[in-house]
C-alpha positions as CSV (number, residue, x, y, z in Angstrom):
1,X,-23.8,-3.2,-15.6
2,X,-21.3,-1.4,-13.4
3,X,-24.2,0.3,-11.5
4,X,-25.8,-3.1,-10.8
5,X,-22.4,-4.6,-9.6
6,X,-21.8,-1.6,-7.4
7,X,-25.2,-1.8,-5.8
8,X,-24.5,-5.5,-5.0
9,X,-21.2,-4.5,-3.3
10,X,-22.9,-1.7,-1.4
11,X,-25.4,-4.2,0.1
12,X,-22.8,-6.6,1.2
13,X,-22.2,-6.8,5.0
14,X,-18.6,-5.8,4.3
15,X,-17.3,-5.6,7.9
16,X,-18.9,-8.9,9.0
17,X,-17.6,-10.6,5.9
18,X,-14.1,-9.2,6.5
19,X,-14.0,-10.4,10.1
20,X,-15.3,-13.9,9.1
21,X,-12.8,-14.3,6.3
22,X,-10.0,-13.0,8.5
23,X,-10.8,-15.7,11.1
24,X,-11.0,-18.4,8.4
25,X,-7.7,-17.3,6.9
26,X,-6.0,-17.5,10.3
27,X,-7.2,-21.1,10.9
28,X,-4.6,-23.8,10.9
29,X,-4.5,-25.9,7.7
30,X,-3.7,-29.6,7.9
31,X,-0.2,-30.2,6.4
32,X,-1.5,-32.7,3.8
33,X,-4.0,-30.1,2.5
34,X,-1.7,-27.1,2.3
35,X,-0.1,-27.5,-1.1
36,X,-3.5,-28.4,-2.7
37,X,-5.4,-25.4,-1.1
38,X,-2.7,-22.8,-1.7
39,X,-2.0,-24.1,-5.2
40,X,-5.6,-23.9,-6.2
41,X,-5.8,-20.3,-4.9
42,X,-2.6,-19.4,-6.7
43,X,-3.9,-20.9,-10.0
44,X,-7.2,-19.0,-9.6
45,X,-5.7,-15.6,-9.1
46,X,-2.4,-15.9,-11.0
47,X,-0.1,-15.9,-8.0
48,X,3.4,-17.4,-8.2
49,X,4.1,-19.6,-5.2
50,X,7.5,-20.5,-6.7
51,X,8.6,-17.0,-5.7
52,X,7.9,-17.7,-2.0
53,X,10.7,-17.9,0.5
54,X,9.5,-21.3,1.7
55,X,7.7,-24.3,0.2
56,X,3.9,-24.1,0.2
57,X,3.5,-26.9,2.7
58,X,5.4,-25.0,5.3
59,X,2.7,-22.3,5.7
60,X,0.4,-23.3,8.5
61,X,-2.5,-21.0,7.6
62,X,-3.8,-19.4,4.4
63,X,-2.9,-16.0,5.9
64,X,0.7,-17.2,6.5
65,X,0.8,-18.3,2.8
66,X,-0.8,-15.1,1.6
67,X,1.6,-12.8,3.5
68,X,4.7,-14.9,2.5
69,X,8.0,-13.3,2.0
70,X,9.9,-13.6,-1.3
71,X,13.0,-15.6,-1.9
72,X,16.1,-13.4,-1.0
73,X,17.3,-11.4,-4.0
74,X,14.2,-12.0,-6.1
75,X,13.4,-8.3,-6.2
76,X,16.7,-6.5,-6.5
77,X,16.5,-2.8,-5.6
78,X,17.4,-0.9,-8.8
79,X,16.2,2.6,-7.8
80,X,18.9,5.2,-7.5
81,X,19.8,6.6,-4.1
82,X,18.8,10.1,-5.2
83,X,15.4,8.8,-6.5
84,X,12.6,6.6,-5.2
85,X,11.7,2.9,-5.8
86,X,8.5,1.0,-6.0
87,X,7.4,0.0,-2.5
88,X,5.5,-3.1,-3.6
89,X,4.3,-5.3,-6.4
90,X,1.1,-4.1,-8.1
91,X,-0.4,-2.0,-10.7
92,X,0.5,1.7,-11.0
93,X,-3.0,3.3,-11.0
94,X,-2.2,7.0,-10.6
95,X,0.9,9.2,-10.7
96,X,0.9,13.0,-10.8
97,X,1.3,16.3,-9.0
98,X,-0.9,17.5,-6.1
99,X,-2.7,20.5,-7.6
100,X,-4.8,22.9,-5.5
101,X,-4.6,20.6,-2.6
102,X,-6.1,17.7,-4.5
103,X,-5.0,14.2,-5.5
104,X,-6.7,12.3,-8.4
105,X,-8.7,9.2,-7.4
106,X,-10.3,8.6,-10.8
107,X,-11.6,10.7,-13.7
108,X,-13.6,13.5,-12.2
109,X,-13.0,12.4,-8.6
110,X,-10.4,13.9,-6.2
111,X,-9.4,13.7,-2.5
112,X,-7.2,15.7,-0.2
113,X,-3.9,15.1,1.6
114,X,-5.2,16.0,5.0
115,X,-8.1,13.6,4.8
116,X,-5.8,10.9,3.5
117,X,-3.5,11.3,6.4
118,X,-6.2,11.8,8.9
119,X,-4.9,15.1,10.3
120,X,-6.3,18.6,10.8
121,X,-2.8,20.0,10.7
122,X,-2.2,21.9,7.4
123,X,0.2,20.0,5.2
124,X,2.1,22.8,3.4
125,X,4.7,20.4,2.3
126,X,2.1,18.5,0.2
127,X,1.4,21.5,-2.0
128,X,2.7,20.6,-5.4
129,X,4.0,17.3,-4.2
130,X,4.1,14.1,-6.3
131,X,1.4,11.5,-5.5
132,X,1.4,7.8,-6.5
133,X,-1.3,5.1,-6.2
134,X,-0.4,1.4,-6.5
135,X,-3.1,-1.3,-6.4
136,X,-2.3,-4.7,-5.1
137,X,-4.3,-7.6,-6.5
138,X,-4.7,-11.0,-4.7
139,X,-1.9,-12.3,-7.0
140,X,0.7,-9.9,-5.7
141,X,3.3,-10.1,-3.0
142,X,1.7,-8.4,-0.1
143,X,4.5,-6.8,1.9
144,X,5.2,-3.1,1.5
145,X,8.7,-1.7,1.7
146,X,10.1,1.8,2.1
147,X,10.4,3.7,-1.3
148,X,13.3,5.8,0.0
149,X,15.4,6.2,3.1
150,X,13.5,8.1,5.7
151,X,13.0,9.0,9.4
152,X,9.5,8.0,10.4
153,X,8.0,10.8,12.5
154,X,4.3,9.8,12.7
155,X,2.2,6.7,12.4
156,X,-1.6,6.9,12.5
157,X,-4.3,4.2,12.3
158,X,-7.7,5.3,11.1
159,X,-11.0,3.5,11.3
160,X,-13.6,3.8,8.5
161,X,-15.3,1.9,5.8
162,X,-14.2,-1.3,4.1
163,X,-15.1,-0.6,0.4
164,X,-13.3,-2.8,-2.1
165,X,-10.4,-0.8,-3.8
166,X,-10.9,-2.3,-7.3
167,X,-11.4,-0.1,-10.3
168,X,-15.2,-0.2,-10.0
169,X,-15.3,1.2,-6.4
170,X,-12.6,3.7,-7.2
171,X,-14.9,5.2,-9.9
172,X,-18.0,5.0,-7.7
173,X,-17.1,5.9,-4.0
174,X,-16.4,9.5,-3.4
175,X,-13.0,10.1,-1.6
176,X,-12.6,6.3,-1.2
177,X,-9.0,6.6,0.1
178,X,-10.1,9.1,2.8
179,X,-13.1,7.0,4.1
180,X,-11.7,3.5,4.1
181,X,-9.7,2.1,7.1
182,X,-6.0,2.9,6.6
183,X,-2.6,3.3,8.2
184,X,-0.5,6.4,7.4
185,X,3.1,7.2,8.0
186,X,4.9,10.5,7.6
187,X,8.6,10.6,7.2
188,X,11.5,12.9,6.3
189,X,13.8,12.0,3.5
190,X,17.6,12.4,3.8
191,X,17.6,15.8,2.0
192,X,15.0,17.1,4.4
193,X,11.9,16.8,2.2
194,X,8.8,15.4,3.7
195,X,6.9,12.3,2.4
196,X,4.0,10.0,3.4
197,X,2.9,6.5,2.7
198,X,-0.7,5.2,3.3
199,X,-1.8,1.6,3.4
200,X,-5.5,1.5,2.6
201,X,-7.6,-1.4,3.8
202,X,-10.5,-3.0,1.8
203,X,-13.3,-5.6,1.9
204,X,-11.9,-8.9,3.2
205,X,-8.6,-7.4,4.1
206,X,-7.9,-9.1,7.5
207,X,-5.7,-6.3,8.7
208,X,-2.6,-4.1,8.1
209,X,0.5,-4.9,10.2
210,X,3.7,-2.9,10.7
211,X,7.1,-4.4,10.6
212,X,9.6,-4.0,13.4
213,X,11.2,-1.7,14.5
214,X,8.0,0.2,13.9
215,X,5.5,0.1,16.8
216,X,2.2,-1.8,16.2
217,X,-0.1,1.3,16.6
218,X,-3.2,-0.8,17.3
219,X,-6.8,0.4,17.3
220,X,-8.7,3.0,15.3
221,X,-7.5,6.5,16.2
222,X,-4.1,5.3,17.6
223,X,-1.3,7.7,16.9
224,X,2.5,7.4,17.4
225,X,4.7,10.5,17.3
226,X,8.5,10.2,17.1
227,X,9.1,13.2,19.4
228,X,12.9,13.4,19.6
229,X,13.5,9.9,18.4
230,X,12.3,9.2,14.9
231,X,12.8,5.7,13.5
232,X,15.2,5.5,10.6
233,X,14.5,3.1,7.8
234,X,16.4,2.5,4.6
235,X,15.1,2.1,1.0
236,X,13.6,-1.4,0.6
237,X,13.3,-2.0,4.4
238,X,10.1,-3.8,5.1
239,X,7.4,-1.4,6.3
240,X,4.1,-3.3,6.6
241,X,1.9,-6.2,5.5
242,X,-1.5,-6.4,3.9
243,X,-3.7,-9.4,4.8
244,X,-5.4,-10.1,1.4
245,X,-5.0,-7.0,-0.8
246,X,-5.4,-3.3,-1.2
247,X,-3.8,-0.1,-2.2
248,X,-0.7,2.1,-1.3
249,X,-0.9,5.9,-1.7
250,X,2.3,7.9,-1.4
251,X,3.2,11.6,-1.5
252,X,6.6,13.1,-1.9
253,X,7.5,16.8,-1.3
254,X,9.0,18.2,-4.5
255,X,8.2,21.9,-4.8
256,X,11.6,22.5,-6.6
257,X,10.7,19.7,-9.1
258,X,13.9,17.8,-8.6
259,X,12.3,14.5,-9.6
260,X,10.6,13.1,-12.7
261,X,8.9,9.7,-13.1
262,X,11.3,6.9,-14.1
263,X,10.8,5.6,-17.7
264,X,9.2,2.4,-16.4
265,X,6.7,4.2,-14.1
266,X,3.7,4.1,-16.5
267,X,0.2,4.4,-15.3
268,X,-1.9,1.3,-15.9
269,X,1.2,-1.0,-16.0
270,X,2.3,-3.7,-13.6
271,X,5.2,-2.7,-11.4
272,X,7.5,-4.7,-9.1
273,X,9.1,-3.9,-5.8
274,X,12.5,-2.1,-6.2
275,X,12.0,-0.9,-9.7
276,X,12.6,2.9,-10.2
277,X,9.7,5.1,-9.4
278,X,11.3,8.6,-9.5
279,X,14.7,9.7,-10.7
280,X,16.5,13.1,-10.7
281,X,15.2,15.3,-13.4
282,X,17.3,15.3,-16.5
283,X,19.1,18.6,-17.1
284,X,18.7,20.2,-20.5
């Protein structure tokens, strides 16, 4: 059955469908229809509009409702300053160490740090780093925040495919997170270690936006380098927005194994923005 479902996905005009749904999502919705339309969507996917910063009727398009902010204080940042926090709501799909230059996509499937970040430059810092994959469903809050404090040194927008990023496609599409459209950021943590975060697009994702003070970095192949002026962001600062839903992949340099996964960072479980992701390794 999975094979039949995947063949149906493969035959979809994914790019045209994505553009069409993106335009529809951006169309203005009559005020009288907003609560009904958004409420029906929320009920169908399990979203919680009561968590939104504003009433449903105040969002003038489906995209505005989908990318809604949360009520202030609803996701308190509970990660320690010497660790890392969850950058978004979602499901923790993978967590582990980069081994032999490979990250795990699914059982028997791997991909590489350089392909993920779209660079030919060797990433020596990624050797033996931690990697984390979080999947965002249509029910989730779709803004992505910084997992740690960091100085952003590079942003890169990459063109590519628009495969879905659900469990079926992750098991079927080789190097999915290297071939889909995506936006990558490299940054330096306060202790000098390097890290990266990648927002991966998918079918019917209308786009990936960056939050100020980050530059927009528009168009496939666009690259921004900090040169002598990296942009400093704090933990929980807003980083970017998904329009519909997708996946976040992160890497954290940790050759000295200072970190260990926080107790609540369990693969396969739901996670929320601000919950601890990594903590300092407990001493014997």
